[in-house]
N, C-alpha and C positions, 0 to 999 in steps of 0.2 A: 700382352706386352705390347707398349706403346710404341711407338716407331722409336727405332733405335739403330744404331749401326756398335760393329765388333772393332776394338783396336788391340792391338799387341806391341810391347815393347820388351823383347827379350821373351822372357818366359811367364812376363805377367799380362794379363789378358783382362780388358773390362767390357762390358756392355755400355753404351752410351744414350741416356735418354737426348733424342735431337731437340724436343719441343723446349725440355728445361735445361739443356747441355750439361748435365749432371751424370755422374755415374753410377748406374743402378745396380751393378753386380761387377764384384773382382776387383784388384785393386792396382795400381800403378805409383811408380815415384811421385814425388810431390810435383818435382818441374815439368814430368812429362806429363801429368794429369794435366796441369795447369794451361800446357801448349795443347793439347788434344781437345778441352771444353773451349778454350779462344778459338780455335778452327772452328767448332762446332757453332758457337755463336756467328762466325762471320760467314760460314757457308749454310746455316738452315735453311734458307730457302731452297739450295741445288741436293741439300740431303732430303729433304722431305719428298720431291720431286723424285727422287731417287727410290724413297722409300715406296709411292704410289707405284713404279715402274716395277718394282718388287713384285708388289700385290697383284698386279696385271702379268705377271712372268712375262716383264718385256727387259730390255737391253739397259744396263745402267749409264750413267752419262760419268766423265770423268771429272774429279772435281781436284782442282788444284791444292798443292800442299802449301804450309807456311813456308815465307822465303825467308 
């Protein structure tokens, strides 16, 4: 699997490819999908650092939500 994160909105779940800011599995409502993918693009560097932390079994850093 490429570097990714999981997102959930109600009963909907997706996997998001961090490098390409695309949903690689699952379905989200259109508006919420756009928000998650925009957040991914804004925080790509932080997400990749967290991905590296996961691979090293280290703690994750908090990433701010969209405001």
